[in-house]
Each structure stands twice: as C-alpha cells, then as structure tokens.
Steps between C-alpha positions, in 0.01 A plus 500: 500500500383650829865582572531687169167680554588600856837646396331697222224624730751629753708664227184686393444626854226263613444383853437125494226451756372144469547162333273197464586152376343155471509461879559718803826316569636558149394863515685554829815343360487699175422828677802448725727418204384801298475745788131567446306655787228244571416143405128468434296185555374493141430709190167624638671649803758668279237647267306635796801711596585854394769423242460691175676250273495120504775296332390149397795257482316169544472186281357564153157343545428721803569833327155567356301438818739696721521789253122517477467512878767770524328710233162456669660627822601817315871422496746588229653172381828372361441138398769264381445343161320311374219734603266201478503147364196558278404779263157542658658564840751747357227691311291524816795640694562772241136606517498494880814714517339755268176500699686552828716777355819360649852446368544136403838391361687187392881496528617473142812664635731444203329809355692693764851427377623833361628335181157345438353851515779620272418223251133596511585866442719410202219297345239768572722761334502290182875443516485131403240538225208263446501187715590189299583212734547414867732243661468464875512252785488446873715212621561362849635167630355462849276209390764323291540180702227239549534537878435876481158553653286801581138574588466684170555175310323236702195657663187687405654808663719549192214532252464347152818667369839523667787596270297734281284651776803545725761640261348502150256762623794732578642439154175584320446807715850622416452431128174694480627779725823565309369444147178693554316227312256239623527135412192426290531124456723214610560130483697294747643169611557406863683212663497324835841334521449292815147371568576483875704704745540410865259210456221727379367541145611819324201727444639751248765562235878526535556653156301707250594604145277769352472654153332842498376763256463866598264774388724617216560149367838446666566141600701369792612205707489460878672216685412458866665230711570420863733217390781678311820390673715790615240766437393662826282789386577552133226731378596638159308717258629566147290699256588563137382812320537606138801720587637371832475226762497510881590233754449512877639229729363506855820343635690802356241766585732801470548445126298521181632351175417701189567356157499646150628412154804724547595365842393432856540681829445436867307775675575515875262657751574866552223734620679800352440386142180297534186572302264750669318343793734202528745667737260464794553123497871539572518502879880528515759669276640331190759235581321394820314182410123469540324165507182305571431633849547855371239432231263355758556798728416738216180310421377512860593867524282569196209309655529699821522825303174409327343426840614834644424724203231324297728534195619180330864525386549413134563130448376380839383138452143473628247220544412555133852388413455203731181416311690520172757253632226257604342531155829417330564210738161349429559543127835320518339205679214486249736529201722222631212271591303549179802558272361811334543876477314703762384860467602715797385847393250510786201330657446270791575173323778378275336504157603320181711733287266472206208634705646850527400547865388849588674723749407387848396609844673802651778509239778282636756762395379716785295760314208616711581275795611764752304779666822690559691708249810363326803729490 
C-alpha cells in the first residue's frame, strides 16, 4: 500500500521527505524502492521531522498507536484501515483528532470512483424512490488455497477480523455512502475454512455473510470472502428502490447499471452529463478509462486540499468513518459468535438489538467530528 500512497501523494503535488519501517534496514530498502528522500531510524524520528502529513501503511494492529503518536505530534494523518482493532482505540483516535484540530482520514477510496458519486447523486435526487433492498458483496481469491499464508491471517498483527475488517469495511462504507442510510442492525455468520496456514493457526475469518437492516427498514445481504475462486477484487453494490435499481461493479468502474420496470440501461462515465458536483471526479475525458489508482489519487488530493485550506471536501472519509467501520466489524464478530442480531445505530459497544442502543460517542457518521468546514 505504500506504493499506492506514494504515487497518490506525488500526483497531489507532495514532496515525500521521509519513511520509517520496522527496522532501519527495511526503511532504507523501502525508501530506495519508492524514491523517498530519507530513511528514518524509527517512527519517533519520522514524527520529529517537519512533514505536515503522515501516511500510516503498517500492519493492522499497529495503526492505533502510530496514529495516536502522529496526532499528538500535530501531524495530519492518513491511516490505512482498519483504523484500529478495537472500538475503544478507534473512538479515542477520533476524539484526539478533533482535539488537535488536524485532518485525519481513512482511505475508503471507492467513494472516489466517478460512477459511485453519480450513483449517490441519483439516490439523493430521489430518482430510485424509497430504498427497499440491497444485494452486495466483496469477493477475492488470494487466500483460496490451504498453502496461502499471510501475516493478516496467522498473527496478532492482523487483528480479530480479517475478511470483514479488510474488505467488508469498504463494502459497508460504500453501501452507507451511496444509499444515504445507516445500517441500524445486523446479524452474521463467519467461517474459517482452514484452521492452519503455513503451519500456524488461523486467527480470523476467511468468509462473512451478513444480513442488514437500514434506517428506513430496507433489508440487505452482504457476502464477503477472500476464498472465491476467480474473483480478484469483485466489489459490487446493487440497491433496489421503489422505482429503479442501481448496480456498481468496481471491476467495471466506468459504468453504472440502472434498472426499471420498462427496461435497463448502462450509464457510462461522461463529465459533460454528470449530476452537479460529480464532474470534478472525472480526471480525464469520457472514453479514457479511470481506475483504482485514479480514485486513490483523488482521495489523497482531497486530504491535502483540506490540509491547505481548512475546508473538508464533501464526502472525504475521516477517522469518524474509520470508527464506523470498526463498530460494524465488532458487531459482525459479536453477531456471529453469539448468533443474534446486533444494534449498530451508535455507541461504543455492540448492543443486543432489543436494547435499542442510543446514539453514541462523536456520531460515527462524522457529524461534529471536524473543526474544519465541509464544502
């Protein structure tokens, strides 16, 4: 991910001054590979420098501590997800970011595909009617074989959730972002297919199936798997309204499927006929394909704009959105373990659905969590 971040930072006009890793030797090697000015001995040395923004691209379990130290040093922070591996840590980071008055963002970059913004604009304009159902998934196959091994699966560095925290979090963020509705309760089942990989016990799930209900009463299904043969990065979101349906497929990011009783059509990205405000996400003319790196570049550019101007571009995913993802991840694990519905309207703990948990700390939808103005 440091490669992706460094490309995006350069595209946004940044000067990459320093890099730190788990050892001085690894830092020197990575800095040389990425063309970054200086390899620092450790994170403390990096944070003592004059850089304005720190990008955290380290193993999951290290995110919270490093992000806290970066915030305490007065740095603006982009932290890879999951923001933290516990809800308490994520909540503390949101509050620290607010107290420090800095820009703190999590790269839910699928928001930055132009056709995702177009889908959101269509929903916001009321063009699909009331939300009825949702059918979505995020499928990969990189952990399909029993010999497939990774630190995320077999060490504490990965955290208590893998498939859902890693990719299910993107799916839920996209669902709530496009639909404009929060998930209010969920139930789930998870599965560990192979108890060992590489001679080590597997610490977290390969697959998660989740049933959700949104604020308006719409219901939906989410399938998340890192063991779906042939699927490399199949993130799909299909939402069904009372008058029309929308489907976005991340592997075909230039298109948006729109369905109605009288027929269906494929809307192709074209900034000249996009909804107001969506055209800015098209970095090249129609017919010139945009993809994942373009979305990442646009996200980092928005972060840097917020740093420069103090104005948060509409839709920028902040630490509050990272907190929301951690809340949903914890709820999925609780629902699967205890085989019950879990209320996720707010709060610091996953509560039983029948308890009607009250809205929680700092509003995980981002309201009131920034000291800078949203535009």
